[in-house]
C-alpha positions, -999 to +999 in steps of 0.1 A: -020-480+363+012-466+379+035-444+366+063-470+361+039-492+340+029-465+315+069-456+313+077-489+306+045-494+282+052-459+265+093-472+262+082-503+247+060-488+219+083-459+210+114-487+206+089-510+182+080-474+162+114-465+161+128-498+149+100-506+122+102-471+108+140-478+101+129-507+090+108-493+067+131-465+059+160-492+049+139-506+027+128-477+004+158-469+004+171-499-013+196-490-044+187-498-079+206-518-104+199-522-137+209-543-166+203-538-203+209-568-230+201-588-258+175-615-257+201-638-273+226-625-249+204-632-218+195-666-223+228-675-237+249-663-206+256-694-180+263-663-150+240-638-161+214-651-133+243-657-104+256-621-113+220-609-105+218-629-071+249-613-065+236-580-067+208-584-049+228-601-019+245-569-018+215-548-008+204-538-045+171-539-063+181-556-095+161-550-127+172-567-163+159-557-192+161-567-237+151-552-263+116-569-259+107-546-230+114-513-252+103-528-288+142-524-298+140-557-318+155-556-353+164-519-343+202-510-350+226-476-348+210-440-340+171-458-335+183-486-312+202-457-294+172-437-292+148-464-284+175-476-252+176-441-239+135-435-238+129-467-223+156-458-196+135-430-192+108-444-178+132-472-160+147-441-137+113-423-136+102-457-117+134-469-101+158-438-094+184-464-112+221-458-093+238-479-116+234-491-152+251-520-168+249-524-206+258-559-219+260-560-254+281-554-290+291-517-286+295-506-322+276-475-330+260-492-362+246-525-343+219-535-319+200-531-296+225-517-273+249-496-294+273-465-278+253-435-293+275-413-319+277-374-304+294-352-323+311-326-298+337-306-316+314-278-329+340-264-353+336-230-359+319-220-327+331-188-310+307-178-280+304-178-248+301-208-228+270-211-200+301-207-175+313-175-194+341-189-207+352-178-240+348-205-265+372-214-291+368-246-314+388-232-343+424-232-324+435-270-335+415-257-367+392-292-357+371-312-373+336-321-358+344-358-360+315-385-347+326-401-310+306-430-302+298-432-264+281-449-236+276-415-218+245-403-237+230-429-215+238-415-180+215-383-186+180-393-197+165-361-191+184-334-214+177-331-252+212-336-265+198-325-298+186-291-285+195-271-320+174-297-337+203-301-360+204-335-361+242-335-345+237-351-308+261-335-281+275-306-301+296-282-277+281-246-273+252-226-268+221-235-290+209-200-295+242-184-307+236-154-325+263-162-349+283-191-361+273-227-352+249-237-324+256-261-302+231-284-275+242-266-241+215-243-227+184-248-205+169-287-211+197-296-231+229-314-224+227-320-191+263-332-172+243-344-144+240-379-146+213-399-134+231-428-124+264-441-134+273-464-165+295-492-180+296-519-203+308-556-208+313-554-243+298-591-263+302-584-302+280-607-321+283-599-359+277-638-362+274-670-344+314-679-340+317-643-324+287-643-303+297-680-285+331-662-278+318-631-267+296-649-244+325-670-230+341-640-226+313-623-204+310-648-184+342-652-174+341-614-166+312-614-143+325-641-125+358-621-122+336-591-110+319-612-085+350-628-073+364-591-066+340-579-046+335-608-028+367-610-014+382-618+022+395-585+039+426-599+049+430-611+008+426-572-007+461-557+011+477-558-025+453-533-040+470-505-024+491-505-053+496-484-084+519-488-114+525-453-134+535-452-168+547-417-187+556-421-223+582-387-229+602-366-205+569-343-208+546-366-194+567-374-159+544-347-144+515-369-146+529-397-126+549-374-099+516-356-092+499-388-091+522-401-069+529-375-040+495-361-041+472-393-044+485-423-037+510-420-012+484-397+007+461-428+008+483-449+023+496-467-008+532-485+000+535-494-037+539-469-067+561-478-092+567-455-119+578-464-156+594-432-169+617-420-202+634-402-174+669-405-183+672-372-197+655-358-165+680-374-140+711-348-145+722-319-127+713-294-158+678-310-168+659-297-200+633-274-198+598-295-199+615-318-170+604-320-136+616-328-102+615-364-099+613-380-058+635-409-058+647-432-083+618-442-104+614-482-108+625-476-148+642-448-162+629-461-205+592-464-210+584-495-224+561-523-231+585-549-216+594-522-186+556-518-179+550-554-183+577-567-162+564-535-135+530-548-136+536-589-133+565-582-109+534-579-079+501-576-083+488-536-086+452-521-077+457-491-101+474-489-134+476-456-152+495-437-183+500-405-202+509-415-239+497-414-275+473-446-290+454-469-309+430-491-307+451-521-301+479-506-281+491-475-259+526-462-275+555-476-253+533-486-228+505-517-236+491-536-261+469-567-265+495-592-271+511-587-236+476-578-217+471-612-223+496-625-204+488-607-171+481-619-141+441-613-143+434-634-108+448-595-094+428-577-116+435-537-119+412-505-126+432-486-155+424-452-166+444-451-201+449-418-210+460-418-247+436-423-278+416-446-293+421-474-268+383-480-263+378-478-302+345-499-302+348-508-341+383-526-331+368-554-315+401-564-297+403-530-285+429-527-257+401-518-227+386-547-237+414-570-236+425-555-207+387-564-191+391-598-205+424-601-192+439-582-162+417-555-154+387-552-132+376-522-145+390-505-177+388-468-188+395-450-221+391-432-246+369-443-273+383-416-303+409-391-300+415-377-264+429-342-260+456-327-233+470-303-224+498-332-222+522-307-205+540-298-171+511-283-158+492-303-137+456-300-124+464-296-090+485-261-094+467-253-128+428-259-129+423-250-165+445-279-173+419-308-158+396-311-188+429-325-204+431-364-203+458-362-177+437-342-155+410-367-158+430-392-154+443-380-118+407-368-105+395-400-117+420-416-097+416-395-068+380-405-065+388-442-069+412-445-038+409-415-016+372-410-017+365-446-021+342-443-051+333-473-076+347-467-107+312-458-123+305-432-096+343-419-098+340-408-137+306-398-138+318-375-116+351-365-126+323-357-160+306-337-137+325-316-123+351-309-145+351-268-154+354-270-196+370-233-196+351-229-233+376-256-246+353-275-273+382-307-271+380-308-233+340-316-240+350-344-265+370-357-237+339-365-213+323-376-243+347-401-255+362-416-221+341-445-212+341-473-186+343-510-197+331-535-167+309-529-141+297-494-123+295-505-090+329-522-084+353-504-062+391-510-051+381-515-014+354-538-018+355-574+000+327-598+014+308-578+038+307-596+075+280-612+086+253-590+110+266-595+146+244-616+167+235-608+202+240-631+231+211-635+254+232-620+280+237-588+262+198-591+248+190-590+282+209-560+292+193-543+263+160-549+273+166-535+307+185-506+296+155-497+272+124-508+298+144-496+327+155-462+310+125-448+293+129-422+270+170-420+283+172-453+272+158-447+235+186-421+234+211-442+245+208-470+222+199-450+190+238-445+185+241-488+186+211-490+165+225-467+140+256-487+137+240-521+135 
């Protein structure tokens, strides 16, 4: 056998082995997406099967589970939450999940997929945190109020009742030598999430409410599939933003986002609705920050925000203000949200209180997910500042406030190109609490309504290129004629194919 022939055979075998190994590696690395819901919702939805197929086409191994899979039939409240999380432990061990979508009634006394009740503000706690910060939970005479959340399901390894007192997710060390204990420590609360979580609420107290919830669910699933399948040339509008700030002391939020996140990312349209009249004078009062150019509106009001939101489509919308279950003060309410353009849905981060409150069945975040938003992040309970002119860019100690979370979420979504679920999960993982239990409450309270796997720049994937006969002939000649050298030459091409 000639040396040339041996080299040709060896080259062919190497190419075959390399391609086989690459294919096996790609198969082994398929990401995993799980959906947990109720058997009733699973049977009634007209779009869930199509949504599962859509995720499979996006390259996911998709798993759908209902309460029959974790013996959760008839369970409500905390027993239902514990049964679900216990089941997710086994699912994670088997499938190494990347995303979890919860579809069902979020109320803490519902079943089979309720939110979990945490107690993040450990009133009276005074000690040091695992990071060594001096901790103080007496600063605002805080009470240890319950906080509904889906955050609990993102970590299936830690014991979130490490001190064993029946109150989950408490701030502070489990072995504090004096005063109340918390659930932080080895084997306890783990902020390093196992997967990103989002929820589509389906309220189901009675048959009428459930039927209406199924209609909303199917519309949201259709909207989500359309968003991720949009043609490349049709998504330019998503690089646009709307920022609202109620009160002159909150303008810092909008200016920091505009100048350091949106404009450097290539956003051409950044609309601002501020209470700016008092600041646009030659000697502005204390609390004002410098404003670049003229904002689109100098009075923050629901009508002005709505006008800017609907004047041109917005890819992202965020605000800093007070809030309640059905509204954000001087910014948005459920009445106006029903009139937004749902064919151009935005990602929202609502730095205000109670906007995602699950006991309010038409809370503002859910109302936006139904119409106007592709993913809505808001707080289920009170969220905390600081709300003064101390942006996280220049004062890291403010990063755990609601404005800081909004800033870094938007940075992850727009600059880093993360999905909404990943952006929120990474903010919660990486933000230093600085010994403040009210920052820990923010981590617990902010949740995502919507699919956690959706990102701002997603579009319909182009088809894989097909090699023409001349190109294929040239490739074969290159490999067989070049031996090992040929293999090295085509490796970059193969990696990019």
